[in-house]
VODOTI-814981 format. One line per 3 residues: for each residue x, y, z of N, C-alpha, C. Coordinates in pm, whole numbers, plus 32768, in hexadecimal, padded with zeros to 4 digits. Example, Ala and Ser with C-alpha at 12.3 -4.5 7.8 and 13.67 -1.06 7.14 Angstrom:
BEGIN
8527,7DC7,830C,84CE,7E3E,830C,8528,7EB6,830C  8505,7F1F,82C4,8557,7F96,82CA,850A,8003,8313 $
***
This chain:
BEGIN
7CAB,8899,727C,7D35,8891,7290,7D49,8854,7327  7D83,87EA,7334,7DBC,87BD,73CF,7E10,8837,73FF  7E08,8852,747D,7E49,88B2,74B5,7EDA,887A,74D0 $
7F44,88D2,74CA,7FCC,8890,74C0,7FED,8872,7565  8041,880F,757F,805F,87D8,75EB,80AD,8816,763D  8097,8829,76C7,80EF,8885,771B,817B,8856,770E $
81D2,88AA,7732,8261,8890,7764,8252,8851,77F8  828D,87E1,77F5,829B,87B5,7872,8332,8796,78A8  8357,87C7,7917,83E4,87C1,7941,83ED,874B,7998 $
8431,86E6,798B,843E,867B,79FA,84C6,8675,7A2B  84AC,8665,7ACE,8526,867B,7B0E,851B,861A,7BA3  859C,85D4,7BC0,8582,8591,7C2B,855D,85D2,7CBB $
8504,858E,7D03,84D0,85CE,7D6A,84E7,8595,7DEA  853C,85E8,7E1D,8571,85B2,7EAF,8523,85D9,7F27  84D6,8578,7F55,8466,85A5,7FB4,8488,85BF,803D $
850C,85AF,805B,8541,85DC,80D9,857F,8661,80CC  85BE,8690,8055,85DA,8711,8052,858E,877D,7FFA  8511,8743,7FD4,84D3,87AD,7F7B,847B,8820,7FE5 $
848A,88A7,7F9B,847D,8903,7FDB,83C8,8915,800B  83A4,8977,804E,8310,898B,8083,82C6,898C,7FF8  82EC,89F6,7FA7,82A7,8A06,7F37,8284,8981,7EDE $
82E4,8931,7EDD,82D4,88B0,7E76,828C,885B,7EC7  82A4,8831,7F54,8249,87E9,7F95,81BA,8814,7F9C  8199,889C,7F8B,8102,88D4,7F8C,80F3,88B5,7EE8 $
8136,88B1,7EAA,80EB,8880,7E20,80DE,8814,7E0C  812C,87B0,7E55,8111,872A,7E3E,808F,870A,7EA2  8075,874B,7EFB,7FED,8721,7F53,7F76,876D,7EF4 $
7FA3,87C2,7EA8,7F15,87F7,7E52,7F02,878F,7DDF  7F69,8758,7D99,7F5F,86E0,7D42,7F11,8667,7D6E  7F33,864B,7DE7,7EEC,85EA,7E3C,7E57,8605,7E55 $
7E30,8687,7E74,7DBB,86B2,7E97,7D61,869E,7E14  7D9D,86BA,7D8E,7D54,86A5,7D1F,7D4D,861E,7CE2  7DA3,85C6,7D0B,7D85,8540,7CD3,7D73,84DF,7D35 $
7D64,84F5,7DC5,7D5F,8498,7E0A,7CE2,841F,7DF4  7C8F,8474,7DCA,7BF6,83FB,7DCA,7C05,83AE,7D4D  7C65,83C0,7CFD,7C7E,8351,7C92,7C80,82C7,7CC0 $
7CD2,82CB,7D48,7CDA,8237,7D7E,7CA7,821F,7E0B  7C64,829C,7E49,7C34,8272,7ECE,7BBE,82B9,7F04  7B5B,828B,7F2E,7ACE,82C6,7F46,7AF2,8319,7FE0 $
7B6A,82EB,8010,7B96,8321,809A,7BC8,83D2,8096  7B8B,8432,80D7,7BE5,84A6,80D7,7C6A,84B0,80E6  7CA2,8502,8094,7D45,851C,80A3,7D50,8555,8132 $
7DB4,851D,8159,7DDC,856D,81FE,7E0C,8609,81D3  7E18,8633,8252,7E61,86D1,8248,7EE2,86CA,821E  7F23,8735,81F3,7F9C,8754,81B9,8006,86F7,820F $
8002,8724,8291,806F,86D5,82E2,8064,8645,82E8  7FF7,8611,82EB,7FEA,8588,82DB,8013,854E,8244  7FF7,859C,81F2,802B,8563,8178,80B9,8574,814D $
80EF,85DB,8183,8180,85D7,8174,81B9,8566,81C6  81A9,855E,8244,81C3,84EE,829F,81D1,8471,8246  815F,845E,8204,8151,83C1,81C2,81B2,83CF,8154 $
81B5,8431,8117,820B,8441,809D,82AA,8414,80C1  82D8,845E,813C,835A,8463,8184,836D,83C5,81B8  830A,8394,81E7,831C,8317,8248,82C2,82C2,81FA $
82DE,8285,819A,82A2,8211,8156,82AA,8192,818B  8246,8130,8167,824C,80A5,81A3,82CD,8051,8167  82FF,7FF7,81C7,8386,7FD1,8175,8383,7F48,8149 $
8304,7F12,8133,82DD,7EA0,80F5,831E,7EA0,8066  830D,7F13,802E,8334,7EFE,7F9A,83C0,7F4C,7F69  8419,7F54,7FFE,847A,7F78,7FC6,84AF,801A,7FAE $
8533,8025,7FA7,8550,80AD,7F8B,84F7,80FB,7F20  84FF,818C,7F1E,84A7,81D9,7E9F,84FA,8229,7E6D  84D9,825C,7DF6,8513,82C7,7DA0,8489,831E,7D79 $
84AC,83B0,7D6A,843C,83E4,7D2A,8464,845E,7CCB  8406,8456,7C5E,8406,84D5,7C00,8397,8539,7C1C  83A6,8594,7BEF,8325,8608,7BBA,8321,863F,7B39 $
82C1,865B,7B1C,8296,86A0,7A95,826C,8718,7AB8  82A9,878B,7A7A,828A,8819,7A92,8250,8856,7A0B  81F8,88BA,7A22,81D7,8907,79B2,81B3,898F,79F7 $
820B,89F3,79B6,81FC,8A93,79DA,821F,8A89,7A7D  827E,8A14,7A97,82D0,8A3D,7B1A,826C,89E2,7B83  8200,89B2,7B56,8190,8962,7BAD,81B3,88D8,7BB6 $
8190,8880,7C02,818F,87DC,7C0A,8104,87C0,7BC0  8116,876E,7B4C,80A1,8753,7B1A,80A3,86B5,7B0C  8110,8662,7B3C,8121,85DF,7B3F,8195,85A2,7B92 $
8160,8546,7BCD,81D5,8509,7C23,81DE,8470,7C00  8253,8443,7C05,8264,83A9,7C03,82BB,8375,7C6F  8293,830D,7CB7,82CC,82C3,7D1E,82F0,8257,7CEC $
836E,81F5,7CF8,83A7,819E,7CDC,83C6,8146,7D4B  83B0,80CC,7D7C,83CE,808E,7DCC,8413,800E,7DB7  847B,7FE3,7E07,84DD,7F7C,7DDB,84DF,7F11,7E41 $
8487,7E93,7E41,8483,7E39,7E99,8523,7DEB,7E9F  8546,7DD1,7F21,85E2,7DAA,7F30,85D9,7D25,7F49  8563,7CDA,7F1F,857F,7C26,7F46,85EC,7C03,7EDD $
8653,7BAC,7F06,8693,7B77,7EA3,866F,7B78,7E28  86C7,7B8E,7DD1,86B2,7B70,7D32,8638,7BC4,7CDD  8605,7C2C,7D37,858B,7C77,7CFD,85A6,7CBC,7C84 $
855C,7CAF,7C2D,856E,7CF1,7BA8,84DB,7D51,7BA2  84A0,7D56,7C0A,840C,7DA5,7BFD,8451,7E44,7C37  83F6,7E92,7BF9,83EC,7F0E,7C2A,8342,7F32,7C30 $
831B,7F92,7C85,8290,7FB4,7CA7,8285,804E,7C86  8218,807D,7C3B,821D,80FD,7BFF,8185,812C,7C5A  8194,81AB,7C80,8127,81F2,7CA2,812C,8275,7C4D $
80C8,8291,7BED,80D5,8317,7B9E,8051,835F,7BBC  806C,83D1,7BE6,7FF4,8428,7BF2,7FFF,84A8,7B8B  7F85,84D2,7B4D,7F9D,8541,7AED,7F06,8595,7B0B $
7F3C,8607,7B11,7EC4,865C,7B1F,7E4C,8671,7AA7  7DCF,8659,7AD8,7D7D,8643,7A7D,7D6D,8696,79F9  7DA2,871C,7A0E,7D9F,8786,79BE,7E1F,875A,795B $
7E66,8709,796F,7EF0,86DA,7902,7EF2,8675,78E3  7E73,8601,78EE,7E6E,857F,78B7,7E66,8591,7814  7E99,8517,77E3,7EC6,8522,7751,7EFA,8588,7711 $
7F4B,85A6,7748,7FB4,8610,771E,803F,85ED,7722  8076,8590,774D,80F0,854F,776C,8130,8554,77CD  80ED,8589,784A,813E,8590,78BE,815D,84F3,7905 $
8123,849D,7901,812B,8425,7926,819C,83D8,78E6  8185,83D2,784F,81FA,839E,77E0,827E,83F7,7806  827D,8482,7819,831A,84A5,784E,8361,8477,78D1 $
82F0,8480,7931,832A,8437,79A3,8349,83AB,799E  8308,8357,7942,833E,82D9,795B,83C6,82C9,78F0  83D4,8333,7899,8447,8349,7823,84C6,835D,7889 $
84AF,83A3,78E0,850F,83DF,7933,852F,838E,79A2  84EF,8329,79D5,84F6,82C3,7A2C,8535,823C,79DB  8540,821F,7975,8587,81AE,7941,85F8,818A,7960 $
8667,8203,7957,86EF,81DB,798B,86E6,819F,7A17  869C,81BD,7A70,86AB,8183,7AE7,8669,810B,7B04  8621,80E8,7AB1,85E9,806B,7A8B,865F,7FFD,7A67 $
86B3,8041,79F1,86F7,7FFA,79B8,878A,7FB8,7A1E  879D,8048,7A4D,8825,802B,7ABF,8806,7FD1,7B1A  8782,7FAE,7B49,8770,7F69,7BBC,8749,7ECC,7B81 $
8757,7EC7,7B00,8720,7E31,7AD5,86A9,7E1E,7AE3  8650,7E7B,7AD3,85C2,7E5C,7AC6,8580,7E4B,7A6D  8556,7DD0,7A2B,8522,7DC6,79C0,848C,7DA2,79AF $
8441,7DCF,7A22,83A5,7DC8,7A2A,8374,7E44,7A81  8317,7E68,7A32,82D6,7EEA,7A8D,8244,7ED9,7AA4  821B,7ED3,7B27,8190,7ED1,7B47,8154,7F44,7B85 $
80F3,7F6A,7B67,80AD,7FCA,7BA7,802B,7FAA,7C01  8029,7FD1,7C86,7FBD,7F97,7CCA,7F59,7FEB,7D08  7EE7,7FB2,7D1C,7E95,8013,7D5C,7E3F,807C,7CFD $
7E30,8040,7C6C,7DE7,8072,7BFA,7D4C,806A,7C31  7CED,80BF,7C29,7C5C,80A8,7C2E,7C3C,8065,7BB7  7BF2,7FF8,7BB9,7BDA,7FA3,7B3B,7B4F,7FF9,7AFF $
7B8B,8019,7A6C,7B3A,8069,7A16,7B62,80F1,7A25  7BAF,8128,7A89,7BDC,81B4,7AA0,7C50,81E3,7A33  7C6D,824B,7A57,7CBA,8295,79FD,7D5A,8250,79DD $
7D84,8221,7A45,7E00,81ED,7A68,7E04,815A,7A1A  7D84,812C,7A31,7D77,80AB,79E0,7D94,80AC,7941  7D3A,8125,7911,7D21,8144,788D,7DC2,814F,785B $
7DFA,81AB,78AA,7E6D,81D1,786C,7EFF,816C,7876  7EE7,8118,78CF,7F2F,8078,78E8,7F07,8031,785A  7E93,8035,7838,7E78,7FCB,77B8,7EAF,8010,7735 $
7EB9,809B,7734,7ED6,80E2,76C5,7F75,80C3,76C7  7FCA,80B0,7734,806A,808E,7716,8071,8012,7739  8013,7FAD,7711,803A,7F31,76FD,803E,7EDE,7796 $
802A,7F0C,77E8,8016,7ECF,786D,7F9B,7E87,7867  7FAE,7DFF,7896,7F52,7D92,78BF,7F1F,7D91,794F  7E97,7D6A,7969,7E74,7D6B,7A02,7EA7,7CD1,7A1F $
7EF6,7CD8,7AB5,7F24,7C5F,7AD7,7EE2,7C21,7B68  7EA7,7C84,7B9B,7E6C,7C83,7C1D,7E18,7CF7,7C3A  7D8D,7C7D,7CA4,7D1C,7D00,7CB0,7D0A,7CEC,7D54 $
7CF8,7D75,7D84,7CD1,7D64,7E04,7C55,7DBC,7E20  7C39,7DBD,7E8A,7BBD,7E23,7EB5,7C0A,7E65,7F2A  7BC5,7EE3,7F4F,7BD0,7F42,7F95,7B68,7F39,800C $
7B70,7F18,808E,7B13,7F13,80E5,7B34,7F7F,8169  7AD2,7FAD,81A4,7AAE,800E,81F0,7A71,7FE5,827C  7ABE,8003,82ED,7A5B,7FE6,8368,7A3E,8068,83A6 $
79B9,8090,839F,799D,8123,83D9,798F,80F7,8476  79FF,8118,84D3,7A0D,80E2,8530,79AE,8109,85B4  7975,818B,8599,793A,81D3,85F9,789A,81B4,85DA $
7881,8173,8555,77EC,8152,8535,77D2,80D2,8549  7823,8072,855F,77FE,7FEC,8550,77DF,7FB7,85D5  7774,7F68,85C0,7746,7F09,8641,77A8,7ED0,868E $
77D0,7EE7,871A,783E,7EB2,873A,782B,7E2A,8771  77AC,7E09,877A,7794,7D61,877E,77BA,7D13,8710  77ED,7D38,86AB,7826,7CEF,8647,78B0,7CD4,8661 $
78FE,7D13,86CD,7973,7CEB,8709,797A,7C96,8760  78F8,7C6C,8796,78FD,7C0D,880E,790D,7B6C,87F5  798C,7B73,87A7,7997,7AE3,877C,79D6,7A81,87F8 $
79A8,7A14,8808,79C7,79C7,8881,7A55,7990,887B  7A9F,797E,88F0,7B33,795A,88E5,7B2D,78CD,88AC  7B96,78A0,8863,7BAD,7824,8828,7BF0,77D2,889D $
7BB2,7764,889B,7BFC,7701,8910,7C83,76D2,88DB  7CE2,76D9,893D,7D77,76BE,8929,7DB9,7729,88F7  7D71,77AB,88E8,7DD6,7828,88BA,7DCB,7881,892E $
7E23,78EC,8931,7E00,7969,8980,7E32,79DB,8922  7E02,7A5F,8937,7E1B,7ABE,88CA,7E88,7B1B,8931  7EF1,7B51,88F4,7F41,7BBE,8920,7F64,7C2E,88C0 $
7F59,7CA9,88EE,7F4F,7D20,889B,7FCF,7D5B,88E1  8006,7DBC,8873,807B,7E13,889D,8071,7E83,882E  80C5,7EEC,8874,80EB,7F4F,87F5,8186,7F69,880A $
81C8,7F92,87B7,825F,7FAF,87B9,8297,7F2F,8785  82BD,7ED0,87FE,8316,7E64,87E9,82C4,7DDF,8813  82E4,7D87,87D3,82C9,7CF8,87E4,8303,7CCA,8870 $
82D9,7C81,88B7,8306,7C52,8930,836C,7BFD,8910  83DB,7BE2,895A,845E,7B86,893D,8444,7B0C,891C  83E9,7ACD,898A,83B6,7A49,8989,8364,7A27,8906 $
8340,7A67,88BC,82D0,7A73,884B,8317,7A99,87CC  8396,7AE4,87C9,839D,7B11,8757,83E9,7AAB,86EF  8414,7A3F,8713,8429,79CF,86A6,83A4,79AD,8669 $
8344,7970,86B8,82CC,7945,867D,8287,79BA,8624  82A0,7A2F,8662,824D,7A9E,8612,8284,7AB5,859C  8311,7AB2,8586,8351,7AB7,8507,832D,7A3E,84D1 $
8320,79C6,84E7,82FB,7953,847E,826F,7947,8461  8211,79A1,84BB,8178,79A6,848A,8177,7A0C,8410  81C1,7A7A,8417,81B2,7AC3,83BF,81EB,7A97,8327 $
8238,7A45,833D,8256,79FF,82B3,81CE,79B4,827F  816D,799D,82C4,8108,795F,8297,80CA,79C8,822F  80D4,7A25,822C,80B3,7A9D,81C4,80C5,7A60,814F $
812A,7A1B,8132,817D,79F2,80AA,80EF,7992,807E  8088,7953,80B6,802C,7914,8087,7FA3,798C,8043  7FBD,7A06,8069,7F52,7A3D,8037,7F5A,7A49,7F8C $
7EED,7A52,7F6C,7ED0,7A4B,7EB9,7F09,7ACE,7EA0  7F64,7AC7,7E39,7FAE,7B32,7DEC,7F96,7B38,7D64  7F2F,7ADA,7D27,7F05,7ADB,7C93,7F9E,7AB2,7C48 $
7FB4,7AD4,7BEA,8005,7ACF,7B9C,807F,7B31,7B8A  8080,7B8D,7C00,80F0,7BDD,7C17,816F,7BAB,7C2D  81E6,7BD9,7C1F,8260,7B9E,7C2D,8296,7BC8,7CC2 $
824B,7C26,7D13,8255,7C5A,7D8F,8249,7BE8,7DF6  82BE,7BCF,7E59,82D8,7B73,7EAA,82F2,7BAE,7F41  8292,7B9D,7F89,82B6,7BC0,8014,8353,7B9E,8059 $
83B2,7C0B,808A,8417,7BDA,80C3,8403,7B79,8144  845F,7B35,8144,8469,7AD4,81BC,8473,7B0B,8238  8428,7AEE,82B8,8437,7B2C,8331,848C,7ACE,8384 $
84E8,7B36,83D7,853F,7AEB,843B,8540,7B32,84AF  855E,7B10,851F,857D,7B68,8595,85B8,7BE4,8578  8628,7BDB,8537,866C,7C54,8524,8626,7CBE,84CE $
85D0,7C89,8468,8575,7CF7,8419,8508,7D16,8472  84D5,7CDD,84CC,8477,7CF6,8511,84A6,7D7C,8572  8532,7D52,85B4,8558,7DD2,85FA,857A,7E39,85B5 $
85A6,7E44,8542,85D9,7EAB,84F8,855E,7EFF,84C0  84E3,7EAB,8495,8472,7EF0,847D,842E,7F48,8512  8442,7F0D,8575,840D,7F57,85E3,8452,7FD0,8608 $
84E6,7FB9,85E9,8544,8032,8613,8522,8095,85A8  8502,807B,852B,84F3,80F1,84B8,847B,8133,84EE  8413,80DD,84FB,838B,8125,8534,839F,817A,85B5 $
83E7,8160,8618,83F9,81AC,867B,8441,821D,8660  8499,8225,85F4,84FA,82A1,85B0,848C,8303,8591  8425,82BB,8559,83D5,8319,84FA,8361,8349,854C $
835A,8316,85C9,82E3,8328,8615,8262,82EE,85FD  8266,8272,85A3,81ED,821C,8560,81C0,81BD,85C8  8159,81D1,8606,810D,8168,864B,80CE,80EE,85EA $
80E1,8083,8624,80CB,800D,85DE,809A,7F9E,864A  800E,7F86,864C,7FEE,7F28,86A1,7FBE,7E7D,8662  7FD2,7E3E,86BE,7FD4,7DA1,869A,7F8E,7D69,870D $
7F2A,7CFF,86D5,7EF5,7C9D,8718,7F0E,7C1A,86E8  7F35,7BB9,8747,7F44,7B45,8717,7F03,7AD6,8761  7EE8,7A67,872A,7EB0,79EA,8771,7F20,7981,878B $
7F3B,7973,880A,7F94,790C,882D,7F72,7875,884F  7FA6,7828,8810,7F7A,7798,8848,7FC1,7778,88BD  7F43,7755,8914,7F6E,7724,89A5,7FD5,76A6,89B0 $
7FB3,7650,8963,7FFD,75C4,8962,809F,75E0,8947  80B9,763D,8901,8139,7662,88B9,8174,76D5,88FB  8128,7758,8939,8169,77D1,893E,817A,7826,88D0 $
817C,77F9,884F,818E,7839,87DC,811E,788E,8794  8140,78EF,8745,80F3,7945,870D,80A9,78F3,8689  8012,78E7,86AB,7FDE,789A,8626,7FA5,78F7,85BD $
7F67,7966,85D9,7F42,79C4,8572,7F4C,7A4A,85AD  7F6D,7AC1,853F,7F61,7B4D,855A,7F20,7B9D,84FE  7EFA,7C1F,853B,7ED3,7C78,84E8,7F1B,7CF7,852C $
7F3E,7D5A,84C0,7F7D,7DE5,8501,7F40,7E3E,84B1  7F43,7EBF,84EB,7F06,7F40,84AC,7F7B,7FA6,84B8  7F7E,8010,845C,7FCC,8087,845D,7F7C,80FE,8488 $
7FBE,8139,84D9,7F6C,81B7,851B,7FB3,8236,8514  7FF6,824E,848D,8041,82C0,8477,7FCF,8347,845D  7F56,8315,844C,7F03,8394,8435,7E97,838D,84C8 $
7E73,83FF,84EF,7E0C,8401,854B,7D9C,83CA,853A  7D60,83EC,84C3,7CD0,83C2,84B3,7CB0,8341,8468  7D1F,82FB,843C,7D04,8278,83F6,7D74,8234,841C $
7D4F,81A1,8438,7DBC,8135,8435,7DCC,80D6,83CF  7E43,80DB,8385,7E60,8073,8313,7E72,7FD3,833D  7E28,7F75,8323,7E22,7F0A,833D,7E9B,7EC5,82E6 $
7F03,7E8B,8320,7F6C,7E44,82D3,7F5F,7DAA,82E0  7FBE,7D65,82FF,7FBD,7CE5,82E6,7F40,7C89,8354  7F03,7C4A,8305,7EB6,7BE1,8380,7EF3,7B55,833C $
7EF4,7AD6,838E,7F20,7A72,8370,7F11,7A0C,83CA  7EF0,7979,83BC,7EFA,791F,8414,7F59,78B4,83DB  7F9C,785A,8432,7FEA,77F4,83FA,7F6C,779F,83C7 $
7FC1,773A,8363,7F52,76D5,8333,7F1C,7680,838B  7F78,7653,83E9,7F5B,75E4,845A,7EEC,7620,84CE  7EC7,768D,84BB,7E6B,76CC,8528,7DE1,770B,84D3 $
7DEC,7711,845B,7D7B,7734,8400,7CDF,76DC,8431  7C88,7722,840E,7C0B,76E8,843D,7BCC,76EF,84A6  7C06,773B,8512,7BD3,775E,8583,7B87,77D7,8596 $
7B93,7824,8547,7B59,78A8,855A,7BD1,790A,8586  7C54,78F5,859C,7C8F,795E,85D2,7CA7,79D9,858C  7CAB,79CB,8518,7CB2,7A50,84C1,7C4E,7ACE,84F0 $
7BC3,7A89,84E6,7B51,7AD8,8523,7B6E,7B13,85AF  7B9D,7AA5,8600,7BAC,7AD8,8689,7C18,7B3B,8698  7C8D,7B3C,865C,7CDA,7B9F,8677,7CCA,7C31,8638 $
7C7C,7C29,85BA,7C52,7C97,858A,7BDF,7CD6,85CA  7B95,7C99,8616,7B1B,7CDC,8663,7B74,7D19,86ED  7BDA,7CD4,8715,7C15,7D0F,8784,7C59,7D8F,8769 $
7C91,7D81,86FC,7CD6,7DFE,86C8,7C87,7E7E,86C8  7BF7,7E5F,8693,7B99,7EB3,8672,7B74,7EFD,8700  7B4D,7E8A,874E,7B1E,7EC5,87C2,7B9A,7F02,8817 $
7C12,7EF0,880B,7C7D,7F41,8844,7C8A,7FC6,8813  7C85,7FE2,879B,7C8F,8066,874B,7C1C,80AB,8771  7B90,8074,878E,7B28,80EB,87AC,7B29,810D,8836 $
7B64,80B4,888B,7B88,80D1,8936,7BCE,8135,8944  7C4F,8156,88FA,7C9C,81C3,8910,7CBE,8220,88AF  7C9A,8209,8824,7CA1,8266,87D8,7C27,82CA,879D $
7BD0,8321,87F5,7B73,8354,87C7,7B7E,8397,8736  7BE1,83D4,8715,7BE9,8413,86B6,7C03,83C5,861F  7C14,8346,863C,7C03,82DA,85AF,7B8C,82CA,859C $
7B76,82CB,851E,7AE2,82C1,84CF,7AE0,8238,8473  7B3C,820A,8444,7B4E,81AF,83ED,7BD5,8165,83E1  7BB3,80C8,83B9,7C1E,808D,83B5,7C40,8057,8314 $
7C80,806B,82D5,7C91,802B,824C,7CD4,7FA9,8220  7CAF,7F78,81CE,7D01,7F05,819C,7CF0,7EDD,812C  7D51,7E82,80EC,7D47,7E48,8050,7D59,7DC6,8041 $
7CFF,7D6F,8017,7CF4,7CFA,8019,7CF3,7CC5,7F9D  7D43,7C4B,7F68,7D25,7C14,7EDE,7CA7,7BD8,7EC7  7C66,7C02,7E4B,7BEB,7BEF,7E2F,7BCE,7B56,7E2E $
7C27,7B0C,7E2D,7C2F,7A69,7E17,7C2A,7A44,7EB0  7C57,7A89,7F26,7C5D,7A6D,7FBA,7BBF,7A7D,7FF9  7B6F,7A2C,7FBD,7AE0,7A2F,7FF8,7AD8,7A18,8084 $
7B2F,79C4,80A9,7B30,79A9,8141,7B54,7A28,819F  7BA6,7A6E,8167,7BDB,7AE6,81B4,7B72,7B55,8198  7B20,7B5F,812D,7ADC,7BD0,8115,7A5B,7BA5,8155 $
7A29,7B32,816F,79BE,7B1D,81A8,79DE,7B31,8262  7A53,7B25,8279,7A7F,7B2D,830E,7A67,7BCD,832B  7AA8,7C15,82BC,7A93,7C97,82F5,79F5,7CD8,82DC $
79B1,7C9A,828E,7938,7CAD,8273,78D1,7C87,8314  791C,7C32,834A,78D6,7C08,83BA,7907,7C67,842D  7967,7C9E,842B,7969,7CF1,84A2,7971,7DA7,8470 $
791C,7D9E,8410,78EA,7E37,83EC,790D,7E82,8369  797A,7E35,8336,79AA,7E7A,82BB,794A,7E7F,824C  7956,7EE5,81EE,790C,7EE8,817D,7968,7EEA,810A $
7950,7EBC,808D,7996,7EB7,801F,7995,7F36,7FAE  79EF,7FA5,7F99,79C3,801C,7F79,79ED,8029,7EDA  7A60,7FE2,7EA9,7A82,7FE3,7E35,7ADB,7F6B,7E03 $
7AE1,7F4A,7D72,7B23,7EE8,7D55,7BAD,7F1E,7D0C  7C2C,7EE9,7D30,7C9E,7F1C,7CF5,7CF5,7EB7,7CAC  7D55,7EDB,7C5B,7DB4,7E8A,7C1B,7E53,7E98,7C20 $
7E98,7E2F,7C12,7F12,7E3A,7BDC,7F0B,7E43,7B72  7F71,7E77,7B14,7F93,7E50,7A8A,8029,7E47,7A8F  8060,7E0C,7A1A,80D5,7DF1,7A1A,8121,7DF1,7974 $
818C,7E21,796B,81C5,7E2C,78DF,8267,7E08,78D8  827D,7DF1,7871,8322,7DDC,7854,834A,7E64,784D  83D6,7E78,787F,840E,7F09,788D,844D,7F02,780A $
8474,7E97,77CE,84AB,7E9D,7719,8438,7EBA,76CB  83BE,7EA0,76E1,834C,7EC2,7685,8333,7F66,76A4  832C,7F73,771E,8303,7FFF,7755,837B,805E,7706 $
83D9,8046,7706,844E,808A,76DE,845E,80BD,762A  841F,8036,7605,8423,8039,7579,83A9,809F,7540  8344,806C,7588,82C2,80D1,756D,82D6,8169,758C $
831C,8194,75EE,8339,8225,7622,8392,8258,75A0  8404,821B,757C,845B,8226,751A,841F,824C,749F  83A9,821B,7472,8363,8226,740E,8339,82B4,73EA $
8326,8306,746E,8319,8393,744F,828A,83B0,747B  8237,8354,74B8,81B5,8366,74C9,8195,83AB,755E  814B,8418,754D,8132,8495,75A3,80BA,8472,7606 $
8040,8459,75AC,7FC6,8462,75E4,7FCF,83DE,764D  7F88,840F,76C5,7F84,83A7,7737,7F00,83DC,778D  7ED9,838D,77DC,7E73,839F,782F,7EC1,8398,78CB $
7EBA,83F7,78FF,7F1D,83F4,799F,7EA6,83B4,79F8  7EE2,837E,7A5C,7E74,8371,7AC3,7EC9,834D,7B3C  7E8C,8302,7BA7,7EE5,82DE,7C1F,7EFE,8247,7BF0 $
7F71,8224,7BE9,7F92,818A,7BCE,8000,8151,7C54 $
***
């Protein structure tokens, strides 16, 4: 006889007002589940809670729910709401403790989140960063989600790589400039423009679209990072003839032991000269020179973006796993949940 399903209590989870016991539960949940979607070690408690409370702004504001059994957190759902005009997309990340999979926790979390999706006019739900073939992928297939995009996770073990890989010659007609905190006033307009080149990055069949960059948005993002004490480093290639930024790469340094590679892009008119490799190599050299505690740089690249994958390999990155983005209709999900199905496979979604 199958064992009875546990009673799961789902509540909204306010990450800023949560008490120490609740945050400790959240950390233990991540310790148990983290390797479903990453080969990297989970950060310590303080780092993990900082990441929870200071998320990346690319995907818009967030709401959280938690599933409890006997007073302990056994599941967590984060919904992100991209803010670009007319967006009907929400993005989900579901985490369920391995001991509570196939027992209805993910189902209960999603059911409780449906009103928030409806009230914000979201008709499509994506789940990102599912390991291909992993528990999250299996759960998503059971819930009717279909793969719409594939990426690879890559790692640069910055202290182990032969530094000669970063001896990339200068590109005639261009110079490189580096900064943290704030873009120089004379470059901020063209820096905003080059960030919009990320619009060309492959996104498969996802409905996600990057918000447009403006000078105002750049300055707002910089101010938000300063307020949260987050360092972001930028290396750009500047065209000598125009004085404008032609390409950029940036990393997030909110963790002491690792950097997260964010955007890298080169304007179409300046591609084919090796600028991407040049600025990424300079970034790696800069990080190694003054961040001795840093041991890795992590990045995610579309599987179809063979050029960027090759550039990353040329400067020492290795590919660690393949990830999926899956997508489903909120209408179809609601219909399925209302049919009363309880069995699910929880994972990191």
